Structure formats: C-alpha cells, structure tokens
C-alpha positions as CSV (number, residue, x, y, z in Angstrom):
1,M,-11.2,28.4,20.3
2,C,-14.2,27.4,18.0
3,P,-14.3,25.4,15.2
4,E,-16.0,26.2,12.1
5,E,-16.3,24.1,8.5
6,D,-14.5,26.9,6.5
7,R,-13.5,28.8,9.8
8,L,-11.2,28.7,12.9
9,T,-11.0,31.2,15.4
10,L,-8.5,32.2,17.6
11,R,-8.7,33.8,21.2
12,L,-5.1,35.5,22.0
13,L,-4.2,36.4,25.1
14,D,-5.5,40.1,25.9
15,E,-1.2,41.6,25.4
16,P,0.2,43.4,22.9
17,Y,3.4,41.9,23.3
18,V,1.6,39.1,22.3
19,V,-0.1,40.2,19.0
20,H,2.8,41.7,17.9
21,H,4.3,38.1,17.9
22,W,1.6,36.7,15.9
23,A,2.1,39.1,13.7
24,E,5.9,39.5,13.7
25,F,5.5,35.3,12.6
26,L,2.8,35.3,10.3
27,L,3.0,38.2,8.2
28,P,5.0,37.4,4.7
29,R,7.6,39.2,3.5
30,L,10.7,38.5,1.3
31,T,14.4,37.3,2.7
32,G,16.1,37.9,-0.2
33,E,17.7,35.2,-0.3
34,K,18.9,33.2,-3.6
35,S,18.3,30.0,-1.8
36,D,17.4,26.9,-4.4
37,D,14.5,26.4,-1.7
38,P,12.0,28.5,-2.6
39,Q,10.5,28.2,1.1
40,D,13.6,29.9,2.0
41,R,12.8,32.7,0.4
42,V,9.6,33.8,2.3
43,L,9.0,34.4,6.0
44,G,6.0,34.3,7.7
45,V,2.9,32.2,5.4
46,A,3.6,32.4,1.8
47,G,0.3,34.2,0.7
48,L,-1.4,35.3,4.0
49,R,-3.2,38.5,3.9
50,Y,-5.3,40.5,6.8
51,S,-8.6,42.4,7.5
52,R,-10.4,43.6,9.9
53,E,-13.8,42.5,10.6
54,R,-16.1,42.9,13.4
55,G,-15.0,40.5,16.0
56,G,-11.3,41.0,15.5
57,I,-9.0,40.2,12.3
58,R,-8.7,38.1,9.7
59,L,-6.9,35.9,8.0
60,H,-7.1,34.9,4.4
61,R,-5.3,33.6,1.5
62,P,-6.7,34.8,-1.5
63,G,-8.2,32.4,-3.8
64,M,-9.1,29.8,-0.8
65,P,-12.5,29.8,0.9
66,T,-10.4,28.8,4.5
67,R,-10.1,32.0,7.2
68,I,-8.8,32.6,10.5
69,L,-10.2,35.1,12.8
70,L,-8.1,36.7,15.5
71,T,-10.1,37.7,18.3
72,G,-10.3,38.7,22.2
73,F,-7.8,41.9,21.7
74,N,-7.5,45.3,20.4
75,P,-7.5,45.0,16.5
76,R,-5.7,48.4,16.2
77,W,-2.9,46.9,18.0
78,W,-2.5,44.4,15.2
79,E,-3.2,47.4,12.3
80,R,-0.5,49.5,14.1
81,I,1.6,46.3,14.8
82,A,1.5,45.7,10.8
83,D,2.0,49.2,9.7
84,R,5.2,49.0,11.6
85,L,6.5,45.8,10.5
86,A,5.5,46.9,7.2
87,S,8.1,49.7,7.0
88,D,10.7,47.9,8.4
89,Y,10.2,44.5,6.8
90,G,8.5,45.6,3.4
91,L,5.1,43.0,3.8
92,L,3.6,41.8,1.1
93,Q,0.6,42.6,2.7
94,S,-0.4,45.8,0.0
95,E,-0.1,42.6,-3.1
96,P,-3.5,42.0,-3.6
97,D,-2.8,38.2,-4.5
98,W,-0.2,35.5,-4.5
99,T,2.9,36.5,-5.3
100,P,4.9,34.2,-7.7
101,T,7.8,34.0,-4.9
102,E,5.5,33.0,-2.6
103,R,3.2,30.4,-4.6
104,A,6.4,29.2,-5.1
105,A,7.1,28.7,-1.7
106,Y,3.6,27.5,-1.3
107,T,3.8,24.6,-3.6
108,A,7.4,23.5,-2.2
109,A,5.7,23.3,1.2
110,V,3.0,21.3,0.3
111,S,4.6,18.5,-1.8
112,S,7.6,18.4,0.4
113,P,8.4,14.9,1.5
114,F,8.7,15.9,5.1
115,E,5.1,17.8,5.4
116,P,2.6,15.9,7.3
117,P,-0.5,18.2,6.8
118,S,-3.2,15.4,8.1
119,L,-1.5,16.6,11.0
120,F,-2.1,20.2,11.4
121,S,-5.4,20.9,11.3
122,P,-7.1,18.5,13.6
123,L,-4.2,19.2,16.4
124,L,-4.8,22.9,15.9
125,R,-8.3,22.6,16.4
126,R,-7.5,20.6,19.8
127,I,-4.6,22.4,20.9
128,R,-6.5,25.1,23.6
129,A,-6.7,21.9,25.3
130,T,-3.3,21.0,26.1
131,A,-3.4,23.9,29.0
132,G,-2.9,22.9,32.2
133,P,-4.2,24.5,35.7
134,S,-1.0,27.0,36.1
135,P,-1.9,30.3,35.4
136,F,0.9,30.9,32.6
137,N,0.5,28.3,29.2
138,G,2.8,28.0,26.4
139,T,2.3,25.4,23.5
140,D,5.0,24.9,20.7
141,A,4.7,23.0,18.1
142,W,6.9,22.0,14.9
143,H,8.3,19.5,12.7
144,A,10.6,16.6,13.9
145,V,12.9,14.5,11.5
146,G,11.5,11.9,8.8
147,G,8.3,13.8,8.7
148,S,6.7,13.7,12.2
149,F,5.6,16.4,14.5
150,R,6.8,17.9,18.1
151,L,4.8,19.5,21.1
152,E,5.9,20.7,23.9
153,T,3.7,22.1,26.6
154,T,4.6,24.2,30.0
155,D,2.2,23.2,32.5
156,G,0.1,21.2,30.5
157,P,-2.6,19.1,31.6
158,P,-3.2,15.6,33.1
159,C,-1.7,12.7,30.8
160,P,-4.8,10.5,30.6
161,E,-6.6,13.8,29.6
162,L,-4.9,14.3,26.3
163,I,-4.6,10.6,25.9
164,R,-8.3,10.5,25.7
165,L,-8.3,14.1,23.6
166,L,-5.5,12.7,21.0
167,G,-7.1,9.2,21.2
168,D,-10.6,7.0,21.6
169,G,-12.0,9.9,23.7
170,P,-15.3,11.5,22.6
171,T,-13.6,13.8,20.4
172,G,-10.5,11.7,19.9
173,L,-8.2,11.5,16.7
174,G,-7.8,8.0,17.1
175,W,-3.8,8.3,17.9
176,K,-2.0,5.6,19.8
177,V,0.4,5.8,22.6
178,D,3.7,4.4,21.6
179,H,5.9,5.1,24.4
180,K,4.6,6.7,27.5
181,S,6.4,8.4,30.7
182,C,4.9,11.0,33.2
183,T,4.8,12.6,36.2
184,C,1.0,13.4,36.5
185,L,-1.5,11.7,38.1
186,C,-1.4,8.9,36.1
187,D,-2.0,5.0,35.8
188,H,1.5,3.7,37.0
189,T,4.2,4.9,39.4
190,H,7.2,6.5,37.9
191,S,9.8,8.9,39.1
192,G,11.6,12.3,38.0
193,M,10.2,15.4,36.5
194,G,8.6,15.9,33.0
195,C,5.8,13.9,30.8
196,T,6.7,12.7,27.8
197,I,4.2,10.5,25.3
198,D,4.9,9.3,21.8
199,F,1.6,9.5,19.8
200,L,1.2,7.5,16.9
201,E,-1.2,8.2,14.0
202,P,-2.0,4.4,12.5
203,T,-3.3,5.5,9.4
204,T,-0.1,7.1,8.2
205,G,3.0,6.0,10.6
206,Q,3.6,9.6,11.4
207,F,4.5,10.4,15.6
208,V,3.5,13.3,17.3
209,Y,6.4,13.6,20.5
210,Y,4.5,15.2,23.5
211,S,6.7,16.6,26.1
212,N,5.5,18.9,29.1
213,L,8.3,20.4,30.6
214,K,6.3,21.6,34.2
215,W,7.8,24.9,34.1
216,N,5.9,25.3,37.3
217,H,5.1,29.6,36.9
218,T,3.2,31.3,39.2
219,H,2.1,35.6,39.5
220,S,5.0,37.3,41.0
221,D,5.9,41.1,41.0
222,R,9.2,40.4,38.6
223,R,6.9,38.3,36.3
224,S,4.1,41.6,36.0
225,Q,7.4,43.7,35.5
226,S,8.2,41.9,32.2
227,I,5.0,42.0,30.8
228,T,4.8,45.6,30.8
229,D,8.1,45.5,29.7
230,L,7.5,43.4,26.9
231,N,4.2,45.7,25.7
232,R,6.1,48.8,26.0
233,L,8.8,47.2,23.5
234,A,5.8,46.2,20.9
235,F,5.1,49.1,20.2
236,A,8.2,51.2,20.5
C-alpha cells in the first residue's frame, strides 16, 4: 500500500476470489428498496466508477480528484467479474456521472452524526501494518455504536508495534490507549487468548476498538482446496 496526496494504491492478493469479493462489495447498484434512508437504496460505494489503467484498476468518483488503484492481479479478472455482476445486478458503472439516488446516499452518509470521517483515511493508509506473521491475515473494520469504530484482525502484529503505529510512534496518529488486554509479547503479565485494545482519538473523543483473534491459520491441503473452490466460484 503506497499513499500519495491524491491516490491510494492497494495491492490485493493475487487470487480471483479476492478480486470478486472487492468488486461485489464496492461497485454500486440500486437495491430497489423504498426506504426513507437514501443509504438503504444503494449497495456498494455510491458514485464509485472504475477504469482500467496501467498497473491495474482505477477507482474514482466523478468530479472528485482522489482515486484508488487496485493492483497485484490480472485486471482482466476484474473486468470479467464486473461484467457478470452487471448482468446479474445491474451495476451503475455505465452511468457517466452520479445518479440522483447515489448523490442522495452520499449526502446522507457524510452528514450522518454517526460518521467518523476523521478516522477513515489515516487508518486505511496504515492498514497493511495490521498484518502479523501468519501466512493468512485478514483485517475487518466497521462502525461501532455511538460513532466510534471497530477494527478486527486475524493473527495481527504484536500489540506494542500497533500501539506505536497508531499512537506516538514516528508515523503515529496520536491515539491514546484507554484500555489494553493482550496475550502477545507485551509489557505486563496476562492470561487468556486474543488481544483487545481500546484506542481513543483525543481530538474527537471517538474510540477505535481493536481485537486480534489469533486464529493461527496454517497452510494445509484442505486450505489449498478451499482456495481452488473459491477461485472456481468467482468465475462460475
């Protein structure tokens, strides 16, 4: 992951099922719901469009300068998967500009009292560092109750490293540790499995609740067969 002023480059795992997952959850389409909340009427990221460029797939929103480059895989996979999603779900990719429904969903999202925009970009730009030594790593992030944030890793890094990254380290964010309970190499004795850290963003009072599940995945014939099956389903 390489942050730039107006572009973020994300290197995805070179597996078709991973590319399928990103395309399915990012590319916007209408839900058909009659909900009073505009956000319920759009699945995916409202206003998002893609194009192929040197190095991968470029994601952008019309009229906005920032962009994301997805790289590390064959871009034909993305195009093939997107074509199938368009046939199945009616993606909004063919719209040259924001549709009114997307614009309403975006406006509702950025004006939501539960939206903590100050946490998104700095955390995303450091999210690669949430990977630990295991051959399989995953990180999930989502909103928590009250406008805060939840971050969950599988076999993440040692807690002291993450604390420096998000706290007072050389590239830190200034977040403070409000509570910590961990089982990795740390500065205190402990028992039990898994780690939890409650980070406080002091300028906004928002919390980021971190947990490291320590699933301890290992390579195996069964795991390899699962990946093969997922890749086949991605192009089914």
